C-alpha positions as a printed NumPy array, in Angstrom:
array([[-10.951,  -8.379,  -4.77 ],
       [ -8.963,  -9.403,  -7.859],
       [-10.14 , -12.138, -10.203],
       [ -7.625, -14.604,  -8.78 ],
       [ -7.663, -16.082,  -5.328],
       [ -4.839, -13.931,  -3.973],
       [ -5.174, -10.174,  -3.408],
       [ -3.16 ,  -7.911,  -5.701],
       [ -1.004,  -5.543,  -3.66 ],
       [  1.005,  -2.611,  -4.997],
       [  3.918,  -1.482,  -2.83 ],
       [  5.244,   1.958,  -3.755],
       [  8.383,   3.442,  -2.241],
       [ 11.082,   5.531,  -3.897],
       [ 13.614,   3.469,  -1.942],
       [ 13.888,   0.367,  -4.123],
       [ 15.106,  -1.94 ,  -1.349],
       [ 12.058,  -1.162,   0.801],
       [  9.544,  -1.703,  -2.002],
       [ 11.236,  -4.893,  -3.205],
       [ 11.639,  -6.327,   0.29 ],
       [  7.995,  -5.737,   1.207],
       [  6.876,  -7.254,  -2.108],
       [  8.979, -10.359,  -1.44 ],
       [  7.56 , -10.707,   2.082],
       [  3.99 , -10.348,   0.842],
       [  4.545, -12.765,  -2.059],
       [  5.799, -15.321,   0.457],
       [  2.616, -14.721,   2.444],
       [  0.262, -15.509,  -0.422],
       [ -0.28 , -12.072,  -1.957],
       [  0.278, -11.066,  -5.586],
       [  2.587,  -8.2  ,  -4.693],
       [  4.277,  -5.866,  -7.135],
       [  6.816,  -3.229,  -6.166],
       [  7.12 ,   0.207,  -7.749],
       [  9.736,   2.889,  -7.178],
       [  7.845,   5.534,  -9.095],
       [  4.272,   6.348,  -8.041],
       [  3.362,   7.323, -11.612],
       [  4.283,   3.818, -12.782],
       [  1.984,   2.305, -10.147],
       [ -0.855,   4.578, -11.211],
       [ -0.332,   3.623, -14.848],
       [ -0.241,  -0.112, -14.015],
       [ -3.509,   0.2  , -12.091],
       [ -5.42 ,   1.029, -15.27 ],
       [ -4.725,  -2.484, -16.628],
       [ -4.433,  -4.425, -13.375],
       [ -6.225,  -2.684, -10.488],
       [ -4.825,  -3.535,  -7.069],
       [ -6.883,  -4.675,  -4.107],
       [ -4.498,  -2.862,  -1.761],
       [ -2.011,  -0.028,  -2.097],
       [  0.827,   0.244,   0.422],
       [  2.707,   3.45 ,  -0.253],
       [  5.36 ,   5.641,   1.245],
       [  4.073,   9.172,   1.751],
       [  7.069,  11.352,   0.858],
       [  8.245,  10.614,  -2.684],
       [  9.306,  12.63 ,  -5.726],
       [  6.879,  13.008,  -8.649],
       [  3.768,  12.326,  -6.541],
       [  3.248,  11.98 ,  -2.795],
       [  1.758,   8.768,  -1.464],
       [ -1.339,  10.718,  -0.461],
       [ -1.767,  12.134,  -3.974],
       [ -1.212,   8.63 ,  -5.354],
       [ -3.823,   7.205,  -2.97 ],
       [ -6.395,   9.84 ,  -3.941],
       [ -5.857,   9.273,  -7.66 ],
       [ -5.846,   5.496,  -7.261],
       [ -9.102,   5.574,  -5.268],
       [-10.688,   7.582,  -8.094],
       [ -9.514,   4.933, -10.561],
       [-10.121,   1.881,  -8.318],
       [-12.734,   2.803,  -5.67 ],
       [-12.608,  -0.638,  -4.013],
       [ -8.834,  -0.484,  -3.433],
       [ -7.791,  -0.383,   0.227],
       [ -5.017,   2.034,   1.186],
       [ -2.201,   1.808,   3.744],
       [  0.362,   4.608,   3.885],
       [  3.662,   4.475,   5.701],
       [  6.366,   6.977,   6.446],
       [  9.417,   7.581,   8.534],
       [  9.184,  11.367,   8.169],
       [  7.424,  13.8  ,  10.449],
       [  6.06 ,  16.169,   7.767],
       [  3.447,  13.577,   6.777],
       [  1.044,  14.848,   9.45 ],
       [  0.399,  18.038,   7.459],
       [ -0.144,  16.04 ,   4.272],
       [ -2.629,  13.743,   6.034],
       [ -4.471,  16.734,   7.479],
       [ -4.83 ,  18.195,   3.991],
       [ -6.153,  14.877,   2.658],
       [ -8.694,  14.674,   5.491],
       [ -9.935,  18.172,   4.626],
       [-10.615,  16.801,   1.128],
       [-12.621,  13.914,   2.583],
       [ -9.939,  11.198,   2.513],
       [ -9.052,   9.301,   5.67 ],
       [ -5.968,   7.144,   5.196],
       [ -4.303,   4.977,   7.832],
       [ -0.643,   5.836,   8.429],
       [  1.921,   3.257,   9.533],
       [  5.33 ,   4.252,  10.866],
       [  8.545,   3.069,   9.217],
       [ 10.172,   0.781,   9.944],
       [  7.403,  -1.759,  10.424],
       [  7.881,  -5.405,  11.312],
       [  6.521,  -7.713,   8.582],
       [  4.131,  -9.433,  10.993],
       [  2.717,  -6.044,  12.062],
       [  2.299,  -5.09 ,   8.405],
       [  0.406,  -8.315,   7.71 ],
       [ -1.86 ,  -7.646,  10.701],
       [ -2.619,  -4.178,   9.324],
       [ -3.381,  -5.709,   5.921],
       [ -5.786,  -8.174,   7.53 ],
       [ -7.575,  -5.257,   9.215],
       [ -8.212,  -3.779,   5.757],
       [-10.184,  -6.819,   4.583],
       [-11.218,  -9.756,   6.738],
       [-10.978, -12.091,   3.706],
       [ -7.206, -11.723,   3.946],
       [ -6.956, -14.153,   6.817],
       [ -4.438, -15.796,   9.112],
       [ -3.261, -18.12 ,   6.32 ],
       [ -1.194, -15.218,   5.056],
       [ -0.131, -14.299,   8.58 ],
       [  1.045, -17.789,   9.55 ],
       [  3.921, -17.728,   7.076],
       [  5.731, -14.857,   8.852],
       [  7.07 , -15.519,  12.32 ]])
């Protein structure tokens, strides 16, 4: 976990409104959330400030969410990963990642904020109901 008391979460989605909205929701729930619209920017930021959790869209230009997750795990092995997508072609990408030894959890867009927070809590039990109570 990060040096501070709140987990650092990177949200990456090429759709700015999605990334910014999720970051705002998570910030209001006690997380240090930062949104990125370019996966390469998130990867670069991780070298100076490694996240505890990456939440990333799968289908993006420059770098897929799966490629981002693999590279981020190499850089920050303790980082938890949640991927989300509203597109059907992600199944093939996930299959390819599994063949390389990576098993990422995929959430379906759209996701209700409370469901997202429950999935985050499943990633690390230290991220408890205090964060969940703020979203009704």
